[in-house]
N, C-alpha and C positions, 0 to 999 in steps of 0.2 A: 366750655368744652374745649375750645381752641387753647385756652391757657393751660389746662391740664394736660393737654397733648404736648405742649411746649415743655412743661416741666419733666414729663416723662422722657421726652427725646434729650433733653439736657443731662438728665440723670444717667440715660443708657450711654450717652457719649462720655460722660465723665467716668463710668465704669470701664468702658472701652479703653479710654486713654490710661487709666490706672493699670488695667491689666497689660497693655502694651509696655508700660514703664516697668512693671514688676517681672515681666516675663524674661528679659535679659539677665536680670539679677538672679532670679531663680535658677535659670539655665546654667549660669556660671557657677553657682553653688553646687548644683548637681554634678557638673564636670569635676569640681575640685574633689568632692566626696568620692566620686568613681575613680579618680587618679589616686587618691589616698588608698583606697581599697585594692587597687591594682598594684600599687607598691607593697602593701602587705602580702598580696598573693605572690609577688615576685620573691619575697624573702622565703616564703613557705616552699615555693617551688624549687629554689635553690637548696633547701634543707632537705628535699626529697619527701615532703609532706604534701603529696599531689592532691589528695581528696580535700584536705583543708584549703588548698590554693584554689581549687575549682569552686568551693563554696563561696569564697572571697570574690572571685570573678563573677559568679552569678549575682551576688549582692550588687556589685559594681554596675552589672547591666541594668539593674533597676533605676539607677541614677542617669546612665547615659546609654540608651538601648540602641544608639547608632554608631558606636564606636567599634570599628573594625578589629582593632588589636584585641579587644576583650573576647570576641568570638573566635579569633584565631588562636589566642593563648588557650582558651577552654578546649578547642579541638586538639591541641597538642597535648594537653593534659590527658584528655579521654583517650587519645591514641596510645599514650604511654601506659595507661591502665587497662589497655586491651578493650576498651569500650569503643568499637569501631562504628557502630551505628550512631552514638552520640557525636563521635568526631565528625563523621560525614555530614550530620545535620549542622554542625557549627561551621564547618568549612564551607558548605553551600550558603549559609547565611553571610559569612564573611564575603563570599564571591558576589553576593548581591550588592553589598555595600561598597566593594571596592571599584574604584575608578581608574586606578593606574593600570595601563596595559601590561606591563611587565609583571606587576603583582598578580594580576588576573590570570596571566599565563600559568604562573607557578601554582596558583591555587588549582586550575584546571587540571594540571598534571598530578597534583596531590589528591584531588577528588577521584581521578581516574585510578590511581594507585589503591586508594580505599575501597573504592567500588569493586576492583579486581579481586582484592583480599577478601571481600565479603562474598564474592561468587565462589571463590575456592575454599571458603570454610565449609567444614562438614555440616550437614544439616543437624545431625544430632551428635553431640560430643560423647565420646566414651565415658563409662561411668568412672568417677573419681575413686582412686584406691584409697582405703582408709590410711590416714597418715599415721605412721608408727615413729615415735621418737627415736632416733638413732642413738644406740648405746656407745658409750665412749669405747674406743678400741682398747682392748686390754693388753697390757704388756706381755709379750710372748715369754712363757716360762723358760728358765734356764735349762739347757739341754740336759737330759739324762743319759745315764751309761758314761761311756768314755769320751763322749763328745764334749768339747769345750773344756777339756782339763788342762791345767797349767804345764808348761814344759818341764817345770821343776818336778812334778809328780812323775812324769815320765822318766826323767833323769834318775830320780831316787829309786824308782822301781826297777829300772834296768840294772842299776848298781847292786841292788839287793839280789836280783836274779843272777847276775854274774857272779857275785861273791859267794852264794850258796852253791853254784855250780862247781866253782873252783874248790870250795871246801869238800864237796862230795868226792870230786876225783882225787883230791889229795888224800882223803880218808881212805879211799879204796887203795890207792897206792900204799899207804902206810901199813894197812892191814895185809897186803899182799907181799910186802918185803919183809915184815917183821918175821925173825926166825921162830918165834914162839917159845914157850918155856921148855917144850920138849925137844928142841934141836939139839943135835948132837954131832960131833966131828966125825969125819970118815976119810976114805982115801981122796975124795975129790973136794972135801969141805974142811977148812981149816978153822981155828979159833978166830984168826984175823978176818976170814970171810963172814963169819957169823957177827963179829962186832961191826964190820963194814955194813951189813945188812941192817943191822939194828939202828946204826947211826943214821942211814938214809931214811929208814922208816920212821925214825923219830923226827927227822927233818919234815917229812910228808905230814906227820901228824900235827906238827906245830903250824904248818901252813893251813891245814884243815881247820885247826882250832881258830887262828886269826880270821881265815875267810868266813867261817860260820858267824863268828863275832860281828864281823863287818856287815855280813848279809842280813843278820837280825836288827843291827842298827839301822841299815838302810831300809829295811822293810818297816821298822817302826816310824821312820821319818816319812816314808811313802804314805803310811795310814794317817799320820799327823797331818800332812799336807793335803791329803785327799779330803779331809772333813774341815779344814780351815781355809785353804785358799778358794776364793770365789771362783766360779766357773766363768769361762769366757763366753760373753754373749755374742750372737751372730751379729755382723754389722748391718745396721738398717739401711735401707735403699736411700742414697743421698738425694736430697731434694732437688739437687740440680739436675739429676738423671730422669726425674719424672717429666712427663708431658705437660707443658704449661698452656693453658687455655686463656686467652685474655678476651674479656667481654667489652664491648663498646656499644655505642648507640645503634639503633636498629638501622639497616640499610634503607635509605630514602626517607627515614623518619624527619619530620619537620622540627624545628627548633623553635624556642620561645621567641616571641617578637616583642620587643620594648617599644 
């Protein structure tokens, strides 16, 4: 009986000794795995893949559940994702493990800020509006009517109008001054007077013909330019004139801890 007890005691001592020898090696291996997972999470965090980074940190905690940076960085990610309840839980766990007075003071302020945000949060969020894909802004159509016409069109049209007006006035003068086929001489009208009036009327007639021809040419040019020249589009608002809003990190939000 005594011999059996001695053997059992020796076996137990051997097992305890083996466990003590194996424990540091296993702990070191767990810390290495936790560090490797933390490094992967850091790269995912830098790439903006916060949910994947959080999953890596949760996995790292399984290997090193006493590592305060893991809890802290998880809290930072949850805060960025708007998951304030989870962030608060991780900040509190980090405070339990933190021993540095300065870091504890920072954590206490952060926890107080999160608690205040949770108190101010509405109890029932407003119903989400159905998301509607924004349609691309259509290019404004070219202005209709006379808006946006080229100056060449205005110039040609004005020339046509002026030439036709001149031709009309000259034609009226030619008709008014021409003596006509039934004109006859008299006490106050000589042959030279009739010839002079006829010559002046002929001059006005020539001017009228030339003006009408120029007016017709200018009118034709106006029509051609109207249908061929592109309309002048309104100048879009300059991007430099628009109000710029620069977004940055949230005020008071904690940063990743390495």
